[in-house]
gemmi code that builds the backbone of each chain (N, CA, C; Angstrom):
import gemmi

chains = {
    "A": [
        ("MET", (9.190, 38.054, -9.063), (9.621, 38.058, -10.546), (8.366, 38.286, -10.935)),
        ("LEU", (7.888, 36.232, -10.654), (6.938, 35.896, -11.603), (6.438, 36.604, -13.212)),
        ("GLY", (5.883, 37.033, -13.930), (7.298, 36.899, -15.560), (7.164, 35.822, -15.979)),
        ("VAL", (7.732, 34.763, -15.990), (8.793, 33.870, -17.072), (8.856, 33.195, -15.050)),
        ("GLU", (8.806, 33.262, -13.893), (8.770, 32.984, -13.362), (7.846, 31.338, -13.610)),
        ("PRO", (6.254, 30.775, -13.991), (5.444, 30.189, -13.784), (6.482, 28.757, -15.143)),
        ("ASP", (6.584, 29.537, -15.864), (7.782, 28.664, -17.397), (8.442, 28.263, -16.615)),
        ("ILE", (8.964, 28.583, -15.643), (11.063, 28.180, -15.273), (10.415, 27.139, -13.828)),
        ("ILE", (8.818, 27.132, -13.388), (8.846, 26.642, -12.274), (8.216, 25.345, -13.284)),
        ("THR", (6.865, 25.443, -14.039), (7.066, 23.384, -15.425), (8.361, 23.884, -16.291)),
        ("ASN", (8.862, 23.837, -16.145), (9.575, 22.954, -17.251), (11.129, 23.348, -16.025)),
        ("TYR", (11.435, 23.523, -14.390), (12.448, 23.412, -14.275), (12.253, 23.234, -12.440)),
        ("VAL", (11.986, 23.842, -11.635), (11.351, 23.446, -10.668), (10.503, 22.221, -10.958)),
        ("GLU", (9.526, 22.082, -11.223), (8.518, 20.910, -11.102), (9.227, 19.244, -11.518)),
        ("THR", (10.585, 19.417, -12.252), (10.968, 18.450, -13.316), (12.278, 17.668, -11.127)),
        ("GLY", (13.065, 18.961, -10.684), (14.461, 18.567, -10.096), (15.407, 19.183, -10.711)),
        ("ALA", (15.224, 19.892, -11.771), (16.265, 20.870, -12.211), (17.264, 22.243, -11.499)),
        ("VAL", (15.910, 22.904, -11.061), (15.732, 24.326, -10.042), (14.828, 24.880, -9.158)),
        ("LYS", (15.867, 24.685, -7.650), (15.293, 25.750, -6.497), (14.946, 26.998, -7.364)),
        ("ILE", (13.851, 27.502, -7.300), (14.018, 29.405, -6.128), (13.769, 29.345, -5.422)),
        ("VAL", (14.714, 30.282, -5.234), (14.695, 31.272, -3.564), (14.654, 32.573, -3.346)),
        ("PHE", (13.660, 32.464, -2.231), (12.947, 34.026, -2.921), (13.008, 35.824, -1.573)),
        ("TRP", (14.218, 36.253, -2.086), (14.926, 36.784, -1.355), (14.096, 38.013, -0.834)),
        ("PRO", (13.155, 38.683, -0.195), (12.679, 40.187, -0.177), (13.974, 41.338, -0.395)),
        ("VAL", (13.235, 42.055, -0.969), (14.359, 43.035, -0.884), (12.649, 44.166, -0.566)),
        ("LEU", (13.639, 45.349, 0.266), (13.180, 46.803, 0.891), (13.460, 47.242, 0.343)),
        ("ASN", (13.205, 47.905, -1.108), (14.229, 49.020, -1.306), (12.311, 50.235, -1.957)),
        ("HIS", (11.336, 50.347, -2.212), (10.226, 51.252, -1.838), (9.266, 51.769, -0.396)),
        ("GLY", (10.586, 51.601, 0.365), (9.602, 51.869, 1.895), (8.525, 51.023, 2.662)),
        ("ASP", (7.417, 51.726, 3.199), (6.776, 51.164, 3.648), (6.077, 50.015, 2.572)),
        ("PRO", (5.336, 50.044, 1.361), (5.000, 49.288, 1.314), (5.459, 48.098, 0.758)),
        ("SER", (7.059, 48.162, 0.824), (7.954, 47.041, 0.070), (7.690, 46.927, 1.604)),
        ("VAL", (7.802, 47.376, 2.773), (8.110, 46.989, 3.910), (6.590, 45.788, 4.115)),
        ("TYR", (4.894, 46.301, 4.380), (4.067, 45.232, 4.663), (4.043, 44.337, 4.079)),
        ("SER", (4.653, 45.268, 2.421), (3.959, 43.592, 1.098), (5.109, 41.913, 1.759)),
        ("SER", (6.218, 42.425, 2.047), (7.146, 41.228, 2.499), (6.421, 41.151, 3.833)),
        ("LEU", (6.381, 41.864, 4.753), (5.847, 40.699, 6.532), (3.883, 40.974, 5.711)),
        ("THR", (4.172, 41.245, 5.047), (2.290, 39.738, 3.890), (2.849, 38.616, 3.776)),
        ("ALA", (4.014, 38.256, 2.580), (4.643, 36.867, 3.241), (5.357, 36.888, 4.018)),
        ("GLU", (5.945, 36.692, 4.907), (6.609, 36.348, 5.520), (5.821, 36.073, 7.009)),
        ("CYS", (4.321, 36.892, 7.415), (3.002, 36.145, 8.053), (2.433, 34.992, 7.509)),
        ("VAL", (1.847, 35.034, 6.909), (1.574, 33.984, 5.817), (2.377, 32.943, 5.569)),
        ("ALA", (3.803, 33.096, 5.055), (4.811, 31.924, 5.726), (4.760, 31.167, 6.289)),
        ("GLN", (4.987, 32.387, 7.944), (4.722, 31.258, 9.021), (3.663, 29.944, 9.329)),
        ("GLN", (2.690, 29.935, 8.082), (1.018, 30.298, 9.103), (1.507, 28.208, 7.496)),
        ("ASP", (1.792, 28.769, 7.490), (1.730, 27.963, 5.076), (2.946, 28.034, 4.314)),
        ("MET", (4.061, 27.183, 3.836), (4.163, 27.492, 3.151), (4.341, 27.578, 1.727)),
        ("ASP", (3.391, 26.476, 1.161), (2.478, 26.452, 0.401), (1.646, 27.510, 0.370)),
        ("ALA", (1.133, 28.094, 0.853), (0.663, 29.898, 0.987), (1.308, 29.889, 0.179)),
        ("PHE", (2.317, 30.454, 1.344), (3.322, 31.694, 0.087), (3.675, 32.139, -0.391)),
        ("TRP", (3.696, 30.924, -1.418), (3.929, 31.334, -3.025), (3.083, 31.146, -3.657)),
        ("GLN", (2.142, 31.322, -2.751), (0.543, 32.388, -3.649), (-0.415, 32.982, -3.716)),
        ("VAL", (0.613, 33.404, -2.284), (0.756, 34.846, -2.283), (1.473, 36.178, -2.764)),
        ("HIS", (2.616, 34.882, -2.985), (3.868, 35.904, -3.871), (3.581, 36.094, -5.079)),
        ("ALA", (2.834, 34.766, -5.758), (3.002, 35.185, -6.577), (1.181, 36.424, -7.211)),
        ("LEU", (0.289, 36.315, -5.621), (-0.346, 37.425, -5.878), (-0.461, 39.304, -5.838)),
        ("LEU", (0.342, 38.899, -5.111), (1.098, 39.979, -4.561), (2.308, 41.373, -6.042)),
        ("PHE", (2.654, 39.315, -6.198), (3.469, 40.236, -7.926), (2.458, 40.606, -9.085)),
        ("GLU", (1.065, 39.971, -8.429), (0.142, 40.295, -9.874), (-0.117, 41.051, -9.612)),
        ("ASN", (-0.245, 41.899, -8.746), (-1.201, 42.711, -8.701), (-0.117, 44.060, -8.103)),
        ("GLN", (0.805, 44.271, -8.259), (1.703, 44.874, -7.645), (1.344, 46.624, -7.894)),
        ("SER", (0.925, 47.319, -8.535), (0.255, 48.590, -9.041), (-0.955, 48.109, -7.626)),
        ("ASP", (-1.225, 47.097, -6.686), (-2.612, 47.878, -5.926), (-1.803, 48.061, -4.334)),
        ("LEU", (-0.326, 47.653, -5.195), (0.511, 47.399, -3.179), (0.908, 49.086, -3.084)),
        ("TRP", (1.083, 50.376, -3.805), (1.611, 50.948, -2.908), (0.727, 52.314, -1.900)),
        ("GLY", (-0.695, 51.977, -2.394), (-1.862, 52.207, -1.492), (-2.100, 51.796, -0.684)),
        ("ALA", (-1.937, 50.588, -0.692), (-2.597, 49.218, 0.351), (-2.859, 49.459, 1.705)),
        ("SER", (-3.987, 49.395, 2.818), (-4.654, 49.632, 3.151), (-3.799, 47.762, 4.080)),
        ("ARG", (-3.682, 48.682, 5.783), (-3.740, 47.027, 6.433), (-4.242, 45.223, 6.014)),
        ("ASP", (-5.418, 47.086, 5.979), (-6.824, 45.235, 5.819), (-7.026, 44.691, 4.529)),
        ("TYR", (-5.973, 45.506, 3.076), (-5.994, 44.922, 1.624), (-5.136, 43.680, 2.082)),
        ("PHE", (-3.689, 44.046, 3.214), (-2.921, 42.578, 3.329), (-3.312, 41.624, 4.017)),
        ("VAL", (-4.465, 42.260, 4.343), (-5.171, 40.909, 5.072), (-6.243, 40.340, 5.180)),
        ("GLU", (-6.747, 40.589, 3.931), (-7.930, 40.184, 3.071), (-6.840, 39.296, 2.199)),
        ("THR", (-5.546, 39.201, 1.716), (-5.259, 39.264, 0.680), (-4.142, 37.547, 1.543)),
        ("ALA", (-3.912, 37.896, 2.678), (-3.051, 37.004, 3.183), (-5.263, 35.882, 3.464)),
        ("VAL", (-5.970, 36.281, 4.113), (-6.313, 35.119, 4.085), (-7.030, 34.630, 3.115)),
        ("SER", (-7.301, 35.077, 1.092), (-7.748, 34.670, 0.867), (-6.466, 32.761, -0.488)),
        ("VAL", (-5.977, 33.483, 0.551), (-4.972, 31.905, 0.129), (-5.093, 31.324, 1.614)),
        ("GLY", (-6.022, 31.237, 2.365), (-6.305, 30.596, 2.938), (-5.543, 30.419, 5.119)),
        ("VAL", (-5.253, 31.157, 4.733), (-4.142, 31.385, 6.353), (-5.526, 31.787, 7.055)),
        ("ASP", (-5.811, 31.258, 8.363), (-6.185, 32.334, 10.024), (-5.621, 33.040, 9.828)),
        ("GLN", (-7.062, 34.195, 10.024), (-6.915, 35.856, 9.819), (-6.520, 36.217, 11.284)),
        ("ALA", (-6.760, 35.700, 12.450), (-6.179, 35.849, 14.019), (-5.253, 36.124, 13.516)),
        ("THR", (-4.298, 34.551, 13.413), (-3.287, 34.012, 13.652), (-2.144, 35.858, 12.194)),
        ("PHE", (-2.466, 35.577, 10.974), (-1.705, 36.784, 10.053), (-2.295, 37.896, 11.244)),
        ("GLU", (-2.421, 38.487, 11.396), (-2.955, 39.867, 12.370), (-2.271, 39.899, 13.555)),
        ("THR", (-1.991, 39.129, 13.703), (-0.963, 38.716, 15.229), (0.399, 39.047, 14.963)),
        ("CYS", (0.693, 38.286, 13.664), (1.904, 38.289, 13.291), (2.206, 40.250, 12.465)),
        ("TYR", (0.948, 40.594, 11.711), (1.389, 41.357, 11.873), (1.400, 42.696, 12.034)),
        ("ASP", (0.313, 42.482, 13.066), (0.630, 43.663, 14.282), (2.079, 43.695, 14.972)),
        ("GLY", (2.602, 42.106, 14.605), (3.300, 41.771, 15.552), (4.984, 42.477, 15.464)),
        ("ALA", (5.978, 41.736, 15.860), (7.123, 42.345, 15.635), (8.078, 40.758, 14.933)),
        ("SER", (8.057, 39.858, 15.273), (8.538, 39.428, 14.799), (8.786, 38.902, 13.474)),
        ("GLY", (7.673, 38.744, 13.090), (7.351, 38.863, 11.237), (8.134, 39.692, 10.641)),
        ("LEU", (8.455, 41.644, 11.035), (9.435, 42.119, 10.607), (10.590, 41.942, 10.928)),
        ("ASP", (11.219, 41.041, 12.797), (12.091, 40.942, 12.072), (12.573, 40.501, 11.631)),
        ("THR", (11.928, 39.330, 10.467), (12.823, 38.204, 10.381), (12.329, 39.127, 8.594)),
        ("VAL", (12.085, 40.164, 7.791), (12.030, 40.864, 7.084), (12.913, 41.477, 7.446)),
        ("PHE", (13.676, 41.996, 8.112), (14.415, 43.316, 8.307), (16.308, 42.362, 8.190)),
        ("VAL", (16.186, 41.221, 8.701), (17.200, 40.314, 8.889), (17.505, 40.002, 7.393)),
        ("LEU", (16.986, 39.640, 6.848), (16.473, 39.638, 5.255), (16.667, 40.517, 4.905)),
        ("ASP", (16.870, 41.611, 4.767), (16.581, 41.896, 3.544), (18.237, 43.144, 4.514)),
        ("ASN", (18.572, 43.000, 5.181), (19.785, 43.100, 5.625), (21.229, 42.266, 4.828)),
        ("PHE", (21.030, 40.578, 5.319), (21.692, 39.778, 4.634), (21.895, 40.200, 2.690)),
        ("ARG", (21.180, 40.613, 2.002), (20.820, 40.975, 0.541), (21.776, 42.152, 0.905)),
        ("ARG", (21.898, 43.184, 1.658), (22.810, 44.222, 1.792), (24.490, 43.553, 1.569)),
        ("GLN", (23.652, 43.021, 3.044), (26.003, 42.407, 2.817), (26.509, 42.027, 1.602)),
        ("ARG", (26.547, 41.252, 1.256), (25.892, 40.492, -0.196), (25.996, 41.467, -1.010)),
        ("GLY", (25.848, 42.282, -1.103), (25.915, 43.861, -2.118), (25.026, 43.231, -3.134)),
        ("ILE", (23.731, 43.093, -2.332), (22.425, 43.821, -3.027), (21.476, 44.607, -2.940)),
        ("TYR", (22.145, 45.830, -3.930), (21.103, 46.792, -3.940), (20.282, 46.825, -4.863)),
        ("SER", (20.230, 46.743, -5.422), (19.370, 46.987, -6.730), (18.320, 46.028, -6.721)),
        ("GLN", (17.101, 45.833, -7.560), (16.392, 44.450, -7.939), (15.703, 44.698, -9.020)),
        ("PRO", (15.207, 43.331, -9.730), (15.685, 42.263, -9.280), (17.273, 41.944, -9.377)),
        ("ILE", (18.269, 41.390, -9.024), (18.184, 40.606, -9.287), (18.686, 39.220, -8.963)),
        ("PHE", (19.382, 38.926, -9.746), (19.418, 36.677, -10.328), (20.937, 36.260, -9.904)),
        ("ASP", (20.551, 35.792, -9.241), (21.927, 34.505, -8.374), (21.455, 32.801, -9.526)),
        ("ILE", (22.793, 32.717, -10.239), (22.510, 31.240, -10.530), (23.650, 30.554, -10.364)),
        ("ASN", (23.225, 29.712, -9.190), (25.067, 29.166, -8.668), (26.111, 30.098, -8.303)),
        ("GLY", (26.262, 30.974, -8.261), (27.101, 31.752, -8.473), (27.317, 32.783, -9.100)),
        ("GLU", (26.342, 33.145, -10.042), (26.438, 33.544, -12.012), (24.538, 35.078, -11.331)),
        ("LEU", (25.403, 36.025, -11.351), (24.154, 37.068, -11.291), (24.517, 37.849, -12.789)),
        ("LEU", (22.618, 38.626, -12.153), (22.119, 38.672, -12.990), (21.057, 40.350, -13.057)),
        ("ALA", (21.061, 41.042, -13.456), (20.024, 42.241, -13.442), (19.242, 41.600, -13.894)),
        ("GLY", (18.699, 42.496, -14.193), (17.082, 43.167, -14.116), (15.862, 41.860, -14.825)),
        ("ARG", (15.348, 41.923, -15.105), (14.100, 41.242, -15.428), (15.813, 40.456, -17.952)),
        ("GLN", (14.490, 38.801, -17.301), (15.346, 38.163, -17.902), (14.663, 37.428, -18.631)),
        ("SER", (14.327, 36.954, -19.930), (14.086, 35.955, -21.220), (13.848, 34.236, -20.518)),
        ("TYR", (12.585, 33.917, -21.167), (12.698, 32.853, -20.224), (13.856, 32.434, -20.929)),
        ("GLU", (14.530, 31.968, -22.064), (14.686, 31.466, -23.290), (16.785, 32.151, -22.623)),
        ("LEU", (16.839, 32.576, -22.236), (17.774, 32.933, -21.274), (18.344, 32.737, -19.890)),
        ("PHE", (16.725, 32.307, -18.360), (17.657, 31.476, -18.254), (17.603, 30.064, -17.675)),
        ("ALA", (16.819, 29.779, -19.517), (16.585, 28.001, -19.420), (18.301, 28.146, -19.862)),
        ("SER", (19.055, 28.512, -20.746), (19.822, 27.879, -21.246), (21.436, 28.583, -20.220)),
        ("ILE", (21.532, 29.672, -19.446), (21.485, 29.077, -18.150), (21.983, 28.424, -16.660)),
        ("PHE", (20.667, 27.779, -17.216), (20.352, 26.311, -15.937), (21.031, 25.145, -16.830)),
        ("ASP", (20.688, 25.418, -18.146), (21.324, 23.968, -18.712), (22.337, 23.750, -18.695)),
        ("GLN", (23.778, 25.262, -18.279), (24.673, 25.493, -18.622), (25.349, 24.967, -17.127)),
        ("VAL", (25.039, 25.660, -16.389), (25.547, 25.710, -14.775), (25.338, 24.667, -14.175)),
        ("GLY", (24.329, 24.049, -14.306), (23.882, 22.880, -14.217), (24.040, 21.381, -14.377)),
        ("ASN", (24.855, 21.684, -15.648), (25.405, 20.516, -16.617), (23.737, 19.070, -16.958)),
        ("LEU", (22.628, 20.263, -17.405), (21.310, 19.298, -17.431), (20.902, 18.744, -18.797)),
        ("PRO", (20.968, 18.251, -18.966), (20.125, 17.595, -20.312), (19.501, 17.533, -21.970)),
    ],
    "B": [
        ("MET", (14.745, -121.929, -5.135), (16.630, -121.695, -6.453), (15.761, -120.786, -6.923)),
        ("LYS", (14.641, -120.720, -6.782), (14.379, -119.333, -7.943), (14.195, -118.086, -7.107)),
        ("ARG", (14.258, -118.266, -5.342), (14.203, -117.014, -4.997), (15.752, -116.284, -5.011)),
        ("VAL", (16.521, -117.622, -4.292), (18.637, -117.781, -5.544), (19.048, -116.776, -6.052)),
        ("LEU", (17.955, -117.363, -7.452), (18.302, -116.022, -8.564), (17.712, -114.678, -8.587)),
        ("PHE", (16.933, -114.924, -7.770), (16.320, -113.303, -7.431), (17.360, -112.426, -7.717)),
        ("LEU", (18.436, -113.138, -6.324), (18.486, -112.277, -5.674), (19.740, -112.337, -6.192)),
        ("ILE", (20.213, -112.880, -6.724), (20.679, -112.531, -7.863), (21.161, -111.434, -8.844)),
        ("VAL", (20.096, -111.841, -8.510), (19.678, -110.431, -10.119), (19.535, -108.654, -9.395)),
        ("VAL", (18.982, -109.249, -8.983), (18.558, -107.420, -7.362), (20.016, -107.073, -8.028)),
        ("GLY", (20.922, -108.515, -7.028), (21.857, -107.519, -6.927), (23.128, -107.527, -7.822)),
        ("VAL", (23.379, -108.051, -8.934), (23.434, -107.668, -9.499), (23.901, -106.344, -10.751)),
        ("PHE", (22.168, -105.638, -10.507), (21.778, -104.407, -11.273), (22.148, -103.630, -9.819)),
        ("VAL", (21.512, -103.692, -8.434), (22.851, -103.103, -7.670), (23.587, -102.749, -7.693)),
        ("VAL", (25.022, -103.997, -7.597), (25.667, -103.341, -8.024), (25.994, -102.414, -8.936)),
        ("GLY", (25.814, -103.030, -10.722), (25.598, -102.217, -11.461), (25.540, -100.461, -11.139)),
        ("CYS", (24.497, -100.755, -11.024), (24.292, -98.421, -10.572), (24.827, -98.216, -10.118)),
        ("ALA", (25.780, -98.982, -9.429), (26.861, -97.777, -8.019), (28.237, -97.272, -8.623)),
        ("THR", (28.081, -98.630, -9.465), (30.224, -98.369, -10.728), (29.337, -97.958, -12.046)),
        ("ALA", (28.532, -97.217, -12.214), (27.994, -97.045, -13.280), (28.806, -95.450, -12.964)),
        ("THR", (29.958, -94.892, -14.716), (30.102, -92.944, -14.078), (28.585, -92.248, -13.921)),
        ("ALA", (29.495, -91.237, -13.145), (28.445, -90.389, -13.252), (28.970, -89.652, -14.118)),
        ("VAL", (27.832, -89.551, -14.673), (27.176, -88.610, -16.267), (26.800, -87.098, -14.950)),
        ("PRO", (27.955, -86.169, -15.483), (27.316, -85.473, -14.689), (26.104, -84.465, -15.528)),
        ("SER", (24.954, -83.671, -14.170), (23.878, -83.123, -15.552), (24.657, -82.568, -16.003)),
        ("PRO", (23.841, -81.686, -17.056), (23.707, -80.902, -18.088), (23.662, -79.941, -17.213)),
        ("THR", (24.966, -78.590, -17.454), (24.927, -77.036, -16.461), (24.053, -76.879, -17.441)),
        ("PRO", (22.969, -76.141, -17.038), (21.877, -75.488, -17.875), (22.358, -74.291, -19.145)),
        ("THR", (22.968, -74.011, -19.395), (24.204, -72.994, -20.368), (22.716, -71.716, -20.741)),
        ("LEU", (23.692, -70.811, -20.691), (22.578, -69.545, -20.545), (22.639, -69.380, -21.717)),
        ("PRO", (21.916, -68.584, -21.967), (22.430, -68.203, -23.938), (22.811, -67.363, -24.043)),
        ("PRO", (24.181, -66.922, -25.090), (24.680, -66.381, -25.538), (23.899, -64.904, -25.349)),
        ("LEU", (25.782, -64.282, -24.655), (24.925, -62.251, -24.222), (24.975, -61.993, -25.577)),
        ("LEU", (24.140, -60.925, -25.394), (23.826, -60.323, -27.047), (24.730, -58.867, -27.558)),
        ("SER", (25.695, -58.640, -27.838), (25.890, -58.042, -28.389), (25.751, -56.310, -28.202)),
        ("GLU", (26.962, -55.894, -27.215), (26.577, -54.030, -27.381), (25.530, -54.148, -28.432)),
        ("PRO", (25.037, -53.393, -29.317), (24.971, -52.607, -29.973), (25.537, -51.492, -30.306)),
        ("VAL", (26.415, -51.341, -31.084), (27.539, -49.474, -31.328), (25.990, -48.650, -31.461)),
        ("VAL", (26.910, -47.898, -30.927), (26.108, -46.897, -31.346), (27.461, -45.786, -32.073)),
        ("GLU", (26.730, -44.992, -32.890), (27.325, -44.687, -33.857), (27.416, -43.278, -32.857)),
        ("GLU", (28.110, -41.997, -32.795), (27.984, -41.014, -32.645), (27.760, -39.904, -33.672)),
        ("THR", (26.536, -39.673, -33.779), (26.479, -39.395, -35.232), (25.109, -38.147, -34.692)),
        ("ALA", (25.314, -37.156, -34.163), (24.418, -36.528, -33.598), (23.236, -36.680, -34.122)),
        ("VAL", (21.470, -37.452, -33.650), (20.379, -37.522, -34.053), (19.852, -36.283, -33.897)),
        ("PRO", (19.846, -35.293, -34.532), (18.895, -34.760, -33.642), (16.979, -34.793, -32.807)),
        ("LEU", (17.344, -34.524, -31.865), (15.496, -33.959, -31.113), (14.783, -33.890, -31.944)),
        ("PRO", (14.074, -34.498, -32.426), (12.387, -33.975, -32.769), (11.858, -32.154, -32.096)),
        ("GLU", (12.070, -30.928, -32.956), (11.408, -30.095, -31.909), (10.360, -30.280, -31.032)),
        ("PRO", (10.284, -29.893, -29.377), (8.878, -29.787, -29.422), (7.266, -29.090, -30.005)),
        ("ALA", (7.197, -29.664, -29.951), (6.608, -29.082, -30.034), (4.499, -27.877, -30.120)),
        ("GLN", (5.283, -26.178, -31.036), (5.570, -25.540, -30.134), (4.172, -25.119, -30.033)),
        ("PRO", (3.970, -24.774, -27.977), (2.500, -24.494, -28.243), (1.679, -23.273, -28.669)),
        ("THR", (0.697, -24.094, -29.427), (-0.326, -23.468, -29.700), (-1.638, -22.707, -29.105)),
        ("ALA", (-1.629, -21.451, -28.919), (-2.304, -20.857, -28.146), (-3.923, -21.264, -27.933)),
        ("VAL", (-4.159, -21.422, -27.409), (-5.819, -21.781, -27.313), (-6.086, -21.653, -26.423)),
        ("ALA", (-7.817, -20.507, -27.147), (-8.438, -19.132, -26.437), (-9.371, -20.476, -25.221)),
        ("ILE", (-9.320, -20.112, -24.183), (-10.105, -21.078, -23.475), (-11.385, -20.067, -22.965)),
        ("GLU", (-12.376, -20.060, -23.617), (-13.415, -19.225, -22.967), (-14.361, -20.016, -21.724)),
        ("ALA", (-13.426, -19.341, -20.953), (-14.173, -20.683, -19.642), (-14.944, -19.401, -19.178)),
        ("GLU", (-16.150, -20.227, -18.704), (-16.985, -18.987, -17.765), (-17.387, -18.976, -16.613)),
        ("PRO", (-16.852, -17.863, -15.288), (-16.461, -18.443, -14.619), (-17.679, -19.076, -13.463)),
        ("VAL", (-17.331, -19.588, -12.866), (-18.369, -19.865, -11.601), (-18.042, -20.461, -10.687)),
        ("ALA", (-18.915, -19.662, -9.923), (-18.664, -19.008, -9.199), (-19.796, -20.566, -7.575)),
        ("ILE", (-18.607, -20.588, -6.800), (-18.899, -21.409, -5.324), (-20.377, -21.399, -5.236)),
        ("GLY", (-21.182, -22.174, -5.278), (-22.611, -21.780, -5.392), (-23.466, -20.855, -6.268)),
        ("ALA", (-22.663, -21.171, -7.221), (-23.457, -20.741, -8.485), (-24.743, -21.194, -8.081)),
        ("THR", (-25.654, -19.525, -8.856), (-27.071, -20.266, -9.121), (-27.227, -19.368, -10.490)),
        ("ASP", (-28.494, -20.154, -11.753), (-28.936, -19.454, -12.793), (-28.718, -17.969, -12.936)),
        ("GLU", (-28.218, -16.988, -11.800), (-28.377, -15.787, -11.522), (-27.078, -15.005, -12.904)),
        ("PRO", (-27.398, -14.060, -13.480), (-26.395, -13.352, -13.731), (-25.025, -13.034, -13.606)),
        ("THR", (-23.769, -13.928, -13.475), (-23.530, -12.949, -12.609), (-21.790, -11.539, -13.322)),
        ("GLU", (-21.965, -10.618, -12.679), (-21.079, -9.696, -12.540), (-19.599, -10.103, -13.084)),
        ("ALA", (-18.236, -9.966, -13.332), (-17.223, -9.410, -14.168), (-16.194, -8.977, -12.651)),
        ("ALA", (-16.063, -9.179, -11.507), (-15.373, -8.813, -10.414), (-13.667, -7.410, -11.463)),
        ("PRO", (-14.485, -6.784, -10.799), (-13.544, -5.686, -11.336), (-11.966, -5.175, -10.967)),
        ("THR", (-10.947, -5.163, -11.867), (-9.972, -5.726, -11.632), (-9.444, -3.925, -11.343)),
        ("GLU", (-8.584, -4.673, -10.031), (-7.306, -2.646, -9.383), (-6.667, -2.796, -10.590)),
        ("THR", (-6.273, -1.108, -10.615), (-5.503, -1.015, -11.072), (-4.057, -0.530, -9.679)),
        ("PRO", (-3.166, -1.486, -9.899), (-1.914, -0.759, -8.889), (-2.214, 1.093, -8.998)),
        ("VAL", (-2.288, 1.216, -7.823), (-1.550, 2.969, -8.755), (-0.578, 3.316, -8.015)),
        ("VAL", (-0.107, 4.025, -8.743), (1.814, 4.572, -8.386), (0.852, 5.736, -7.640)),
        ("GLU", (1.570, 6.441, -6.830), (2.309, 7.001, -6.179), (3.418, 7.838, -6.399)),
        ("GLU", (3.133, 9.291, -6.958), (4.164, 10.062, -7.773), (4.817, 10.864, -6.651)),
        ("THR", (5.705, 10.840, -6.522), (6.389, 11.451, -5.167), (7.159, 13.051, -5.629)),
        ("SER", (6.277, 13.336, -5.949), (6.987, 14.865, -6.090), (7.710, 15.325, -5.530)),
        ("LEU", (8.719, 16.668, -6.168), (10.126, 17.596, -5.556), (9.740, 17.876, -5.696)),
        ("VAL", (8.350, 19.127, -5.439), (8.885, 20.181, -5.142), (8.088, 19.927, -3.812)),
        ("VAL", (8.784, 21.386, -3.463), (8.715, 21.222, -2.539), (8.812, 23.007, -1.042)),
        ("SER", (8.355, 23.747, -0.628), (9.110, 24.511, -0.394), (9.190, 24.658, 1.505)),
        ("GLY", (9.884, 25.131, 1.060), (10.580, 25.705, 2.391), (11.026, 26.721, 2.904)),
        ("ARG", (12.048, 27.107, 4.404), (12.500, 27.895, 4.406), (14.617, 27.987, 4.043)),
        ("THR", (15.319, 28.199, 3.818), (16.922, 28.355, 4.297), (16.948, 28.805, 5.064)),
        ("GLU", (18.638, 28.469, 5.553), (19.157, 28.733, 6.768), (18.726, 30.220, 7.504)),
        ("GLU", (18.758, 31.118, 6.216), (18.804, 32.839, 7.049), (17.338, 32.917, 6.625)),
        ("GLY", (16.690, 31.807, 6.416), (15.293, 32.371, 6.972), (14.276, 33.180, 4.803)),
        ("ALA", (14.961, 32.802, 4.714), (14.088, 32.979, 2.911), (13.505, 31.543, 2.227)),
        ("TYR", (12.459, 31.836, 1.513), (11.671, 30.623, 0.598), (12.217, 29.875, -0.100)),
        ("PHE", (12.011, 29.732, 0.381), (12.829, 28.803, -1.463), (11.528, 27.338, -2.063)),
        ("LEU", (11.742, 27.038, -3.060), (10.800, 26.135, -3.462), (11.271, 24.899, -5.074)),
        ("GLY", (11.483, 23.968, -4.500), (11.485, 23.172, -4.836), (12.822, 22.218, -4.551)),
        ("ASP", (12.931, 21.472, -5.310), (14.566, 20.457, -5.193), (15.312, 20.819, -3.950)),
        ("PRO", (15.253, 20.643, -2.751), (16.391, 21.465, -2.529), (17.923, 20.629, -2.788)),
        ("GLU", (17.863, 19.590, -3.374), (18.689, 18.821, -3.956), (19.302, 18.840, -5.481)),
        ("ALA", (18.146, 19.995, -5.861), (18.583, 20.345, -7.651), (19.988, 20.666, -7.734)),
        ("PRO", (20.063, 20.594, -8.698), (21.888, 20.702, -8.615), (21.763, 22.687, -9.711)),
        ("VAL", (20.920, 22.796, -9.402), (20.844, 24.480, -9.415), (19.973, 25.177, -8.771)),
        ("THR", (20.586, 26.680, -8.778), (19.505, 27.405, -7.725), (19.395, 28.333, -7.786)),
        ("LEU", (18.369, 28.860, -8.449), (18.194, 30.122, -8.233), (17.508, 31.513, -7.644)),
        ("ILE", (17.955, 31.986, -7.267), (17.928, 33.001, -5.794), (17.354, 34.229, -6.510)),
        ("ASP", (16.183, 35.213, -6.223), (15.106, 35.564, -6.852), (15.311, 36.774, -5.615)),
        ("TYR", (16.286, 38.362, -6.151), (16.091, 39.449, -5.193), (15.723, 40.125, -5.581)),
        ("SER", (14.208, 39.986, -5.217), (13.554, 41.742, -5.714), (12.424, 41.709, -4.647)),
        ("ASP", (11.891, 43.544, -5.526), (10.799, 43.801, -4.295), (9.745, 43.322, -5.114)),
        ("PHE", (8.603, 43.442, -3.827), (7.653, 43.171, -4.454), (7.447, 43.959, -4.878)),
        ("LEU", (7.604, 45.222, -4.566), (7.004, 47.094, -5.975), (7.952, 47.700, -6.977)),
    ],
}
model = gemmi.Model(1)
for chain_id, residues in chains.items():
    chain = gemmi.Chain(chain_id)
    for i, (resn, *xyz) in enumerate(residues, 1):
        res = gemmi.Residue()
        res.name, res.seqid = resn, gemmi.SeqId(i, " ")
        for name, pos in zip(("N", "CA", "C"), xyz):
            atom = gemmi.Atom()
            atom.name, atom.element = name, gemmi.Element(name[0])
            atom.pos, atom.b_iso = gemmi.Position(*pos), 0.0
            res.add_atom(atom)
        chain.add_residue(res)
    model.add_chain(chain)
structure = gemmi.Structure()
structure.add_model(model)
structure.setup_entities()
């Protein structure tokens, strides 16, 4: 997501009001797959590092279309994970299986486009303003 | 003859003492009891205790075995309150990635493609 995500994290996640769940969607072929695979293989080593690489991938979204394997390895290593372990995952099957399982899950839920936001069951399609997110958070969460 | 008279006098004396009515010795009389003072049940306000006045006492700390060398004040340790972070990262049951308090009242699922 990025965009308004840092503000949501500061104002709602860090206060305990909101929990964010990132669900990867593979709608753009191999670049989507390898990007999500990079995030998954980082997550297998360190969940905190996952959120760092999650932000990096979205910040450099324009680079992902033609990104090579080395690009993704360098991106993963930059957030502190072990390179050899990452490469084993990236080149293996377990990470890929997880990515495709998650993708199948969202299709079964009827999610075909992106971004789609599910806030306590209420669906929003497309990018939204921070104010709208905040309004919905406050409403559905009965936040003060 | 005189001896007889002496004996007669002594006898008379003795008899006289024996027949004298006993005069009871006066019993010591106790001084009359003082009457209990009558206390009127009226509230007598007790004087308010004097408010302690703060008196700054400037006492130089004296260490045992202190010498004339100047001593430095011991550093006071401020308690460190460790704040527990509500932000945790982990996986959902399905394997997706979450950030935040697992018990948060609001869950935002972001279905997104990195591209």
